[in-house]
Every structure is written in C-alpha cells, then in structure tokens.
N, C-alpha and C positions, 0 to 999 in steps of 0.2 A: 504494499500499500504506500506508494510514493506520495510525497507531499504535493508534487506537481500534478496539475489536472491534465488529462488528455482532452482537449477541447475538440469536439467533432467539428468537421469542416462543413461549409455550406449551410444548408437549411437545418442541420442538427445542432447548431450553436445558438444559445440565447443571445438576444440583442445585447451588445456590449454595454449600453448605458444601464439596463436593468441589472446586469451582472455586476457592474461596478458599484451600483448603489448597495446591493446586498453585501458585497465584500467590504465596502466602507463601514457599513453598520457593524459587521463582525469585528472589524478593527476598533470601532468605537467602544466596544465592549471592554477593551483593555483600559480605557479611562477609568471605568469603575474599578478594575483590578488594581490599578495604581493608586486610586484614592483609598481603597480599603487597606492596601499594604501600608500606605503612609499614616492612615488613621490608627492602625493597629501598632505600628512601630512607635508613633508619637505617644499613644496611651501607655504602652509599657515602659518607654524611656522616660516619661515624665509622670510616673504613677503618683508621685507625692503631691502634686497640684491638682486641685479640683477643676479649675478652668481648663488646663490642658487635657485632663482626662475626658471632660465633656465634650471638648472640641474634637478629640479623636473618635469618640463614640458617635458623635454626629456625622463625622466624615464616613465612618463605616456604614451608617444607616443610609446616607445619601448615595453611597456606592452601590448598595443593593438596588435602589431605584434606578440608578443610571444603567446598571447591567440589564435589569429587567426590560427597560425601555429599548435599549440597544438590540438585545436578542429578539424582542418582539418585532422591531422594525426590520431586522435582518431576515426573519422567517417570512414577513409579509413581502419584502422586496424580492426574495428568492421565489416565492410562490407566484408573484406577478410575472417574473421572468419565465417560469415553467408554463404558466397558462398561455402566455403569448407564443411560446415555442410550440406547444401542443396544437394551438389553433392554426399556426402556419403549416405544421406537418399535416394536419387533417385536410387543410385546403389543398395541399399538394397531392395527397395519397388518395383520398376518397374518389375524386373524379377519375383518376387513372385506374383505380380498382374496378369501378363500375364499367368504365369504357372498354377495359381489356379483359373482362372476366371470361368472356367466350374464348378469346384467343389463348389464354393461359391454361384453361381447363383445369383449374384448381378447385379443391373443396371450398364451398362457401364458408365453412368454419374457419379455414385457414386465413381466408381474406378478412373475415371478422376479427380474428385474433390479431392480424396485422393492423387493421384500422382502429382497434379499440385498445386491446391489451398492451400491444408493443409500444403504442404511442404513449399510453398511460405510464408504461414502465420508465419512460425517459424523465418523468416528473422529478423523481428524487435526484437524478443527476443534475438537472438544471436548478432546482430549488435549493438543494442542500450542498451536494458535493462540490460543484464548481465554485460557488461563492466561498465555501470553507477553504478550498484549495488555494484560491487566490490570497485569502487572508493569511493561510498558513505559510506562505512564502515570506511574509513580512513580519508577522506578529512575534515569532520567537526572537528575531533580531531586535525588535523594539523592547521586549522584556529584557533581553540580555543587556541592552543599552541602559535601561533604567536600573537594573541590579549593579551594573558596573559603577554607577554613581556612588552607591553604598559600599560595594565590595568587588573590585576588579577580579580578585581571585575567584570568588563564587560565580561571577559571570563566565570566567574562563572554564570552570568546572562544567557549567551548563552547556557551553558550546562543544566541549570535548565529548560529553555524553550524548550529544545529538547524533554522533556518528553511528554507534551501535543501534540506537533507536531507529534511525533511518534505514539501516540495513535490515532490521527486523521487519519494518513496514513493507519493504520491497519483497522480501521472501514471502511473507504472509499473503500479499497481494497477488503475486504470481500464481500461487497455489489456487487462490479463490477464483481467478478469472476463468480458467477452463470449466470449473464446476458451474459457474453462473451460465456460460454459454450452453452447456448441456442441459441445465434446468429450463432455460427459456425455450430451447428447441422442443423439449418434451412437453412443456405447457401448450405451445402452439399446436403440436401434433394432437394432443388430447382434445383441444378445443375444436380443431377441424374434424376429428373423428366423431366427437359427440354430436355436433351440428349436422354432419352428413347423415349419421344414423338416425337422428331425430327426424329428418325430413323423410326418410325411407321407413318410418315406423310402421305404416300400414302394410307395406310389402314384407317387412320382417315378421310381423304377426301372422300374415297370410301364409307364409312358408314355414312358420314354426321355428324360426331362427333366433328366438329370444335368448336361449342359453348361450349359443355361440357368440352373439354380439355382446352380451353381458360379459362373457370371458374376455373378448377383445378390449372392451372399455376398462375392465378390471386390470388387465395387464398394463395398459397405458397409464392408468391411475397409479398403480403400483410403481411404475418407472418414475413418474413425477414425484412421488413421495420419497423414493430412495435418493433421487437426485437432490431434492430439497434438504433431506437430512444430511447428505454428504456436504452440501454448501453451508448448512448451519454448524456442522462439526468443525469445518475449517474456520468459520467465523469465530466460534467460541475459543478455539485454540489460539488463533492469531490474536484476539483481543486480550486473552490471559497473558500471552507473552508480552504484548506491548504495555499492559498495565504493570507487569513485574519490572520491565526496563524503566519505565517512568518513576515507579516507587523507588527503585534502587538509585536512580539519579538524584531524586530529591533527598534521599537519606544520605547520600554522600555530601551534599551541600549542608545538610543539618549537622552532620558530624563535624565538618570543617568549622562551621560557625560555633558550635558548642565547644569544641576543644580549643578553638582560638579565644573564646571569652574566658575559658578556665585556665588558659595558658598551658594546655596539655598536648599541644601539637609536638610530634616527634621530630620536627625540624624548625629552624628559626622561623618566627611568624613573619610572613611577607608583607603584612599590612597592619595597621593599628585599628582593629575592628571594635567598635563600640556596640553597646546594647541595642540602640536604636537602629543602627545600620544593619546589625545582624538580623534583627527581626524583620526589617524591610526586605532584605534579600531572601530570608527564608519564607516569607509570606508570598513573594513573587515566584519562587522556584516552581511550584505546581503550575503557575500560569504559563510558564515557558513551554510546557508540554501539552497544555490544554487545547490549543488549536490543532495540534497533531492528533490528539486523542479524539477530538471531534471529527476530524477528517477520517480517522480509522473507523469510528462508529458509523460514519456515512459512506464507508467504502462499498457496502453491499449495494448502495444506490448507484454507485459508479459501475459496478459489475453488471447489474441489471440493465442500466441505461445504455452502456456501451454495447452490450450484447443485443439489445433491442435496436440500437443504431445501426449495427452491422446487418441485422435482419431487414431493416427498412431501407438500407442503402442498396439493396439489390435492385438493379434497374428493371422497371416494368416496361413492357413494350409500348411504344407510342400508339395511341389510339388511331384507328384508321381515319383518314381524312373524310369528313362529311361531303357528300356530293355538292358541288358548287351550285349556285342559284342563277337562274336567268328568267326570261319571260315565259317561255313555253317549253314543256318537256318534249323532246323529239326523239328520245331513246338514249341508250347507253351501249358502248362498244367495249368488249373485253379484248385486250390484245396481249397474248402470251401470259396471262394471269397464272400465277402459281401461289399456292398457300402452303406455309411450312409450320410444323409444330416442333419446338426444341431444335430448330435449325435444320430439320430434315423435311424435304418437300413431300407433302401429303397429297397434294392435288395439283394437277397441271403439268406443263403449261396449257392453258385453255384459251381459245379464242371464240368469241361469240358476239353477235350483233343482236341486241334487244331493240326492236322497233317501239314506236310510240304506242301501238296497240297490238293485241294478239296474245295468244296463249303459247307459252314455251314450256316444255316439260323436260326436266333434267332427270335421267334414269341411270340405272346401274345397281349393282349389288350393294348390300349393306357394307359400309366402311370405305366405299370408293371415293367419298368426299363431296357428296351432293350437298349436305347441310353446310359444310365448309365454304363451298363456293357461293351459296345463298348468303352466308354470313359476311363474305367479302363484298358482295353487292350491297348489302345493308349497311356497310360501314362498321361492322362488329368485329372484323377480322382483318389485321394488317396484311398487305400483300408482300409475298417474298420476292416476287418478280412480276414484271408486266405492268400494264396501265389500265385504268378505267377512264374512258373518255365520256364524261357526263354532259348532258344538257338538262337542267332541272327546272321546276317551276318555282313560284315564290316561296315555297317551303321545301324542306328536305324531300326528295322525290320518293323515297322508298317507305313502304309500310310492311312491317315484318310480322309474320305469324309463325312461331316456332313450334316444335313438337311438344314442349311443355310450357304453354303460355302462363304468364303471371296471373295469379288470383290473389286479390287483396280483400281485406275485410271491408264490406260495404254491399251495396245492392248490385244486382246484375247490370243495371244501367251505368252505375258508377264504374264498374270494371271495363265495360265497353268504351265509356267516355275517356279512358286513359289515352286513347289514340286521337281524341278530338271529336268534333262533331256536335250538333245541336240535338234536342230530343227527337225531332223528326228523322234525321239521318240515323240516329242510334236505333229507333224502332224499325226503320227499314232494314238496317244491317242485321239486326237480330232476326227478322223474318227471312232475309235472304240466305243467312247462314244456317237455316234449318233448326232454329231454337224455339220455334213456336210450341212444340210439345213441352219443352222445359218450362216456358213462360206460363202455359196453361196449368201445369202441375204445381207450380210454386206461387201462382197468384199474380203474375205480371212482372215487368222488368224492375220493379222496386223491391222484389223478394231479396232478403239478405243472403249474403255468402259470408263464410268466415275465411280466415286467411289461409286455411288448408284446402278450401274449396270442397268441403265435406258434402257428400251426396252427388257430386258431379262424376259422371263417367269419363273415361278417357276421351271418347268421342265428343262428349259435351264440352270438355275443356278445349279441344282443338277448334270446335265451332265457335266457342267464345273468343278465342284468338283471332279466328277469321272475321267475326263480327267487329272486332276492334280494328282490324286492318281496313275493313270496308268503310267504317264510320269515319276513318281518318281523312277520307277524300283525297288521298295521294295518288299520283298517276301510275306509280309502279308498286305492284303488289307481289311480295316475295312470300311464298307459302310453303312451309316444309311439311310434307305428308298430309294435306288437308282432308284426305278421304280415309285415312287410316282409322281403325277402331270404329268404323261406322257400318251399319247394316247396308245392304245393297240398295234399298229404296232411298235412304237418306243420302248415301254416297252419289247416286244418280242425280238427285236433286241438287247437291253441291256442285257436281260437274256441269249441270245445266246453268247454274248460277254463274260459274266461272266462265263458261262460254259467252254468256251475256255480258259480263264485265269486260271480256276481252275485246268487245267492239269499241270500248271507250278508254280502256286501261291497258297497260302492259302488265301481263300476268306471268310470273315465272314460278313454276312449282317443281319441288323435288318429290318424286313419287315412285313407289313400287307398283302402283295400281295400273294394270294394263288398260283398263277402261278410260282412265284419265289421260294416260299417255296417247291413247288412240285419239282422244278428242283434241289434242293440241295441234296448233298450227304448224309448229316445228319441234324438233326433239333433239336434245344433246345427250348422247350416251357416253357416260364415263367409264364403262366397263373396260 
C-alpha cells in the first residue's frame, strides 16, 4: 500500500479542483493536531499556574472542534468528487452499452454489473483514497517539521522509521491487488449469471432444471465468498503489520524522550530537551503516521476502484452509425458488407440493393447470419467491412422487430407506442399484425401487461413487435422471423399484410418460412 496514489487517466480521474479541495481539508486536520499537541504540552509544562492550564485545556477543546470540522468537510468534498466522476462515467458508458448490446452478445447481467456495480465501486477510490493519498505525501513532512521545532532528534527518528513503514505498505498492497481483481471478476460473473437465469426462469421451470441452475449459482456464490474472505484475510494481516510498525515507531520516540528527560540515555544527549518540548514531540508522533494509516485503511477502496477502472477501460465497440437523413427514402444499397464477432467474420461479404418499396426475404439455415445482417441494416451492429449507402426520410429510416421484442410494464397500446404513432395508427397496427384475438380476450388495447409479458405466447410477442414497427410509420421495415410460432391461418394473414405494406414500404424479412419466402419480390440466400 504505497502512499502515492495511482490516478486513473482520462475519464476515470476525479476533477482536479474537487480532489484538491478534499486533500486540503485533510491537511487542515493537521492544524487541529498541532493545536492539541501545543495545548497538551503547555498544560503539562505549566502545571503550576491556573491560567496556563486553562488556556491549554481550551486549546485542546478547540482542536477537537477544528478536527471534526476539517474531517467532515474533507469527506463531503471527496464524496462530491466521487459523485461527479460516477455521473461522467455513466454518461459515457450507458449509451454505449445500450447501443452495442446486440453486437457484443453479452449477458444483460454483465452489462448491468458494469453500468451499476463497477461504476459504484470507483466511489471509494475517488472519495477517500485519492484525497488521502495526496494529503499523505505532504502531511508527514509537515508533522516532522513541527516536531523538529521542539526536538530535531525526535523528528529524525520519525523520518528514519518511515522507511520500514513504507516498505510494509508496498508489500501488503501488492498482495491485496490481485485478490481484489479476482473478487471483482467473480462478482461480475455472479451478477451476469443470476440476471441471465432470472430472465430464463420460465424455461428453467418448464424443463425441470431448477436443481442444476441452483448448483451453478451456488458455485458462483461460493467463489465470490471465497475470494472475499481471501481479500479480507490479506487486509487484516496487512493492517496488523502496519499498526505494529506505527506503534513501534511511536514507542521509540517515547523511549528517547523519556530517557532524555531522566538523563538515562546510553550516549551523550544530542540536545537539551525540556518537558514541554518532549510532550509536544510525543503528542505529535502518532500524527506522523496517521495520514498513512488512514491511507492503509482506505486501500481496499483503491483495490476495488482500480480493478473496476480496468474493467470499465475495456473498449466498447463504437455504435453503428445511424442512417443519414434526407427528404425522401429511395432505398439502401449494401456493398460488400461483412459483420464480425470477436474479430471473426460471421456474415458476408454481402451486396444487396433494397428499393424504396417491395418485399425482400433473407433466407438460409439457422446460424448463417440472417439476424446479424438485419441488425447491421438497423444500425444495431457495426460493420466489419463494406458500406451502407442510405437515403432516408426525416426520421431514421428503419423500424426493427426482432425475435424477442421488448415488453415493458404498461398497456398493450403503450408497448406498441414505443415505436411512435398516434392512437389511430396504433389501432390499425394492432389489427394489421393479427392481434385482434388478443385484444378481444383481454378487453382492448388498454389491457395491462407486466414487464415479463406474462400470458403472451411466442407468436403474440412477435406480432406485438410487428405492430410496433408498423405504428412507427418508418419507410423501411426490418422483421426477424415475423411468421415464426404462428399457426398457419395467422401466418397467412401476416404474409398478406406484409404484401400490402410492400406496396408503400421497403420490407426486409429474415425467415425460414417457405410461404413467406415465396411471397417475396426478391430473395437473398445466405446458405
């Protein structure tokens, strides 16, 4: 645990003004320490007089008030710096996490841990450790200078004992850093695993996999517990070593002052040390190590914060560029487009011309990249190679309906309105997407849905996403398996709706449905 702080670069560093204020308040705490030491030494040295004793006691009382105020303001300034840093990190990470979730194919729980837990973990680093580290660079020297006024020898002892103290901090800190990294990784993994399994709870219960999933979660929880205990073990041992070294150093100063006053030094006295000066030096000796002991106590904040900083510093892919805007949508051309995951090309190169109207079917076996190509068109997936030549309308051209449409708590109409549209267009979209039976069964489009979409079949979910795309009024509809999980009658009705829409819209579908593929004006086979 070195006294020097490792200040993260870029957006991981608190603003210098806020950090400076917190550090200065920690240094102001020394004014109270000096006042207390002077009051104590004056009281002991002038014990015979009532006025000097009362003055010394008053000084000690005031010193307590000064220290309480300085420490409170230091904590307040440090927390302000941490809040500002967390706000900037969230402003940077949340948009990227949302915009690139499809491209990265990570568990939602892992993204949640990054956006919430890991950013929160930086709080202690910014609020406590970094201000204390700045103060710890100067405070011991200020204390040694004050002690040197009363006893240069005592000040020299303090400076010499600083060497083993610093070595002990370095050794203890190095052992704890790796443990903190492992603990944070385990916590993120547990959060991601739990959130992912919670989303799939219905499927887990349907297949009777509760015991196996509970075992997976139990193993992950045990890993977190074991790594936390290992980290605490290192923290307790290192704190004990540092407290021992600090106590030993203060004891050496106390022995020197006591033997000097008694004339029992085994060597000629290097200075004429009086009672008042001896008590002043002795009262300040613990203050010499206090900034570093505070730093050691906050070192866990540094371990956790820097581990979180490293996790947050992993570059997120840049979100795909939104389609440009112009007056009229005239189509989009894909030229040599390739989509990659983890640097490996998964789809492409593909060239395709999407006209302003018409129905285009993208076909091929599962896993060939149909959904990835649609995602690239929708601006959800960055391109590895190639270009998209857009001409869009006054709003983003594409409306997307994926295989697992978002369902939020609210009415059916509220869920469709996420894509835009007025009540009339929403009602028309619900009817066109084949949701009339659902509306009849639930009592209309104001019927409530919960966040899990309880009671909705897979086909109804897809039709809800289709209705949302239709209500958006956008000229390009990108639909991923719009007829999957539907009975033959409903699927035929959806195909007929898409054929009607193709006369005024560009409709691109990814499908395994031979009937839908046969109804398309053109077809792209990725097999």
